[in-house]
N, C-alpha and C positions, 0 to 999 in steps of 0.2 A: 120346745119354748124355756127360756131362761127363767128360772124359778123367783128368785129376788124381785127383779123387775114385774113381773105379773101379780105377785102379791102385794108390793108396793102400790101399784096402779088398783088392785081392788081395795085394799084398805081403805086408799086415801076415797075413792069414789065411795065407797058403801061406809064408812065408820070415821071419814075426815081425820085419818092418820096421816102422820108426815109423810114426806115423799123423799127424806134423804136417809139413803141405805145406811149412812152411821148409826141411826136410830135405830137399827132392827138387830137384835139378837138373832143368830139362827145355830142350827145343829141338826146333823142328820144321824138316825141310828136305823140298825138292822134289829128287828125284833121278830118274835113269833108270834102268828094271828092271836094265839089265846092271850098274851101280855096286854092285849090293848084294852081300856076300859070301855066296855060298852056301852057306858053312859054318855061317852064323850063322842058316840058316833050317831048316824041318823039310824033310824028302825031298821031299813033295808041293806045294811051293810054287809050281811050275810050273803045276802042273794046277789049283790054285784061282785063280790070278792070271794073266794074262796081257797086260796093258796096258802101253804103254811107258812111261809116268811114273808115279808113286807119289809120295805123302806120307808122312812117316815122323816119327813123334813119338818122342821118346827121353825116358825118365826114369831118372836114376840116383839111386841111395840104397845106402848102406852098399857092398857089395861088389857089388851086382847092378845090371844095366842092363834096363829094360824098354822095349819098342819096340811101338808100335801102328802098323802100313800099312793106310793108307787110299787110296781113290781120289783121285787128283789133283782130279778136278774136283768129284764130289758129296760127296766125303767121306766116304763109306759106309766104316765099319769092315771090314777084311778077314782081320788076322792079328795078334795079339798074342804076343809072344815074351818070354821073360825070360832073360837071360844071365848066368852067374855066372863072368867071365873070358871065356874064350872057348867056353862050354858053354852049348850050349841046353837050360835045366832046366826049361821050362815052355813050354808054348804053348796057344793057343786060336783057332780057325777061326770065323769069325762068316760068317753067310748073309745 
């Protein structure tokens, strides 16, 4: 799946955000698992993901930040979350 179009569609459908890619700021960063802020993840994240390194893709639009957490090696999508400030307002798990 191509990340930005997927995020743009989701953000438009659920939060009425822009569908113009120029309105989105994006960044990807490799992190160690323990560098994540547990308050910004669903409670069950430790059950679905135990690898030491992860790749996080961030997308900012309006007052929201969406993230996709993937395997560092094979880039398989594990979790998508949407934050409004420091509140997790949406999440989706991928098998």
